[in-house]
Rosetta silent file (secondary structure, phi, psi, omega in degrees, C-alpha in Angstrom):
SEQUENCE: MTPFFTVLVPTYNQASYLPSALVSLLTQSFNNWEAVVVNDGSSDETPAVMETYTHNDKRIKAFHKQNGGVATALNMGLQHARGEWIC
SCORE:     score description
SCORE:     0.000 S_00000001
   1 L     0.000  133.580  177.518  -10.260  -13.264    8.162 S_00000001
   2 L   -74.553  128.853  178.358   -7.397  -11.405    9.819 S_00000001
   3 L   -68.742  145.782  177.397   -4.372  -11.201    7.522 S_00000001
   4 L   -72.561  -43.274  179.319   -1.187  -12.799    8.793 S_00000001
   5 E  -116.388  143.122  163.585    0.992  -10.057    7.284 S_00000001
   6 E  -115.470  124.761  176.682    0.417   -6.399    6.630 S_00000001
   7 E  -101.592  116.988  178.308    2.837   -4.948    4.116 S_00000001
   8 E   -86.199  130.879 -178.321    3.176   -1.172    4.470 S_00000001
   9 E  -128.367   88.403  174.398    3.848    0.614    1.181 S_00000001
  10 E   -76.279  140.723 -178.658    4.504    4.347    1.581 S_00000001
  11 E  -144.645  143.505  176.699    4.666    6.045   -1.787 S_00000001
  12 L  -146.117  114.116 -179.737    5.368    9.509   -3.139 S_00000001
  13 L    50.994   48.833 -178.666    5.458   10.223   -6.886 S_00000001
  14 L  -121.575   33.955 -177.654    6.231    6.582   -7.696 S_00000001
  15 L   -55.282  -32.934 -177.513    3.596    5.861  -10.330 S_00000001
  16 L   -81.000  -19.066 -178.212    6.152    4.194  -12.570 S_00000001
  17 L  -105.777  -26.244 -175.722    7.517    1.890   -9.797 S_00000001
  18 H   -57.914  -40.890  178.739    4.439    1.146   -7.690 S_00000001
  19 H   -57.162  -39.294  179.565    3.011   -1.445  -10.130 S_00000001
  20 H   -63.668  -39.928  179.228    6.167   -3.566   -9.815 S_00000001
  21 H   -65.894  -43.308 -178.434    5.962   -3.518   -6.034 S_00000001
  22 H   -72.698  -38.058  175.726    2.290   -4.491   -6.010 S_00000001
  23 H   -62.356  -37.702  176.744    2.678   -7.181   -8.673 S_00000001
  24 H   -58.162  -42.496  176.716    5.470   -8.657   -6.549 S_00000001
  25 H   -66.117  -45.069 -175.922    2.999   -9.010   -3.681 S_00000001
  26 H   -63.676  -25.661 -177.870    0.268  -10.395   -5.901 S_00000001
  27 L   -93.304    3.905  177.059    2.510  -13.154   -7.242 S_00000001
  28 L   -67.203  147.042  178.131    3.543  -14.494   -3.825 S_00000001
  29 L   -76.924  -24.209  175.172    2.539  -18.074   -3.109 S_00000001
  30 L   -85.739  123.691 -171.178    1.463  -17.103    0.430 S_00000001
  31 L  -105.319   -8.010 -174.931   -1.906  -15.376    0.111 S_00000001
  32 L   -88.835   71.867 -179.831   -2.884  -14.342    3.643 S_00000001
  33 E  -141.859  165.536  168.014   -1.629  -10.769    3.525 S_00000001
  34 E  -133.722  152.011  173.673   -2.844   -7.228    3.068 S_00000001
  35 E  -116.117  129.030  175.719   -1.033   -4.260    1.609 S_00000001
  36 E  -108.375  105.447 -177.008   -1.619   -0.815    3.053 S_00000001
  37 E   -99.451  123.502 -178.542   -0.503    1.679    0.428 S_00000001
  38 E  -116.021  115.395  175.806   -0.195    5.269    1.653 S_00000001
  39 E   -81.924  115.836 -177.055    0.080    8.044   -0.892 S_00000001
  40 E   -93.555   55.489  174.858    2.114   10.826    0.731 S_00000001
  41 L    75.878   35.213 -179.098    0.719   13.681   -1.364 S_00000001
  42 L   -60.568  146.644  176.212    1.931   12.596   -4.797 S_00000001
  43 L  -108.709    2.721  178.092    1.529   14.990   -7.723 S_00000001
  44 L  -100.404 -152.182 -177.047    1.952   12.336  -10.431 S_00000001
  45 L   -88.741   14.007 -179.260   -0.346    9.421  -11.412 S_00000001
  46 H   -52.863  -46.150  179.474    0.259    7.500   -8.179 S_00000001
  47 H   -59.304  -38.362  178.672   -3.394    7.817   -7.019 S_00000001
  48 H   -65.789  -40.281  177.613   -4.664    6.379  -10.311 S_00000001
  49 H   -63.120  -44.820  179.245   -2.249    3.444  -10.071 S_00000001
  50 H   -59.243  -44.559 -179.308   -3.399    2.793   -6.510 S_00000001
  51 H   -58.937  -43.014  178.849   -7.043    2.861   -7.584 S_00000001
  52 H   -57.156  -48.096 -177.238   -6.416    0.261  -10.287 S_00000001
  53 H   -72.164  -38.649  178.122   -4.845   -2.181   -7.844 S_00000001
  54 H   -67.218  -32.274  178.668   -7.339   -1.648   -5.008 S_00000001
  55 H   -69.457  -33.767 -176.152  -10.181   -2.180   -7.475 S_00000001
  56 H   -88.473  -18.521 -178.479   -8.686   -5.480   -8.679 S_00000001
  57 L  -148.689  115.491 -175.540   -7.672   -6.984   -5.312 S_00000001
  58 L   -70.095   -9.313  175.485   -9.391   -6.253   -2.007 S_00000001
  59 L   -74.889  -15.579 -179.372   -6.226   -7.159   -0.062 S_00000001
  60 E   -99.136  120.109 -179.318   -4.709   -3.873   -1.243 S_00000001
  61 E  -111.000  137.567 -177.650   -5.969   -0.853    0.728 S_00000001
  62 E  -114.212  137.225  175.641   -5.263    2.726   -0.378 S_00000001
  63 E  -135.967  149.041 -177.490   -4.954    5.794    1.811 S_00000001
  64 E  -128.103  141.588  177.064   -4.058    9.351    0.885 S_00000001
  65 E  -146.684  165.605  173.217   -2.538   12.164    2.950 S_00000001
  66 L   -69.476  153.094 -179.161   -0.812   15.482    2.466 S_00000001
  67 L   -60.063  128.565  179.031    2.938   15.263    1.961 S_00000001
  68 L  -148.737   -1.112  179.524    4.697   14.904    5.284 S_00000001
  69 L   105.343  163.125 -173.773    7.499   12.446    4.660 S_00000001
  70 H   -62.415  -36.826 -179.067    7.944    8.703    4.766 S_00000001
  71 H   -63.119  -40.413  179.923    7.653    8.445    8.572 S_00000001
  72 H   -70.475  -33.371  175.839    4.214   10.054    8.577 S_00000001
  73 H   -67.405  -41.275  177.395    3.102    7.769    5.741 S_00000001
  74 H   -64.218  -41.339  178.643    4.320    4.705    7.647 S_00000001
  75 H   -61.769  -41.131  176.553    2.538    5.906   10.792 S_00000001
  76 H   -63.227  -41.452  177.484   -0.694    6.270    8.851 S_00000001
  77 H   -61.172  -41.534  178.474   -0.200    2.785    7.450 S_00000001
  78 H   -61.921  -35.258  178.934    0.312    1.385   10.927 S_00000001
  79 H   -63.857  -27.690 -176.539   -2.979    2.933   12.032 S_00000001
  80 H  -103.120   -4.084 -177.917   -4.794    0.949    9.346 S_00000001
  81 L   -69.691  137.906  178.344   -2.828   -2.325    9.586 S_00000001
  82 L  -119.259   -5.191 -175.974   -4.805   -5.393   10.656 S_00000001
  83 L   -72.406  159.621  176.089   -2.178   -8.112   10.230 S_00000001
  84 L   -69.835  -32.892  179.679   -0.545  -10.140   12.968 S_00000001
  85 E  -123.184  144.934 -179.774    2.869   -9.158   11.584 S_00000001
  86 E  -113.982  130.745  178.009    3.866   -5.852   10.018 S_00000001
  87 L  -120.150    0.000    0.000    6.369   -5.627    7.156 S_00000001
């Protein structure tokens, strides 16, 4: 099924904040969404946090790239988005 929304989540060294963002998505009453989380070369535990959430919910997709800034992370997310609407 094609998701109605794709939520782009660029992240860089946000291991302590990323869970709150993803839990916020998971608790929404509207369920037809996907989250495309792009790690922009984090050096903290961000990849491990991403792995936990992608393992527990297939609507969350994880991608990793070398650090290049938020615009490059968003562009990578757009390349992988499948939703009718992008947030």
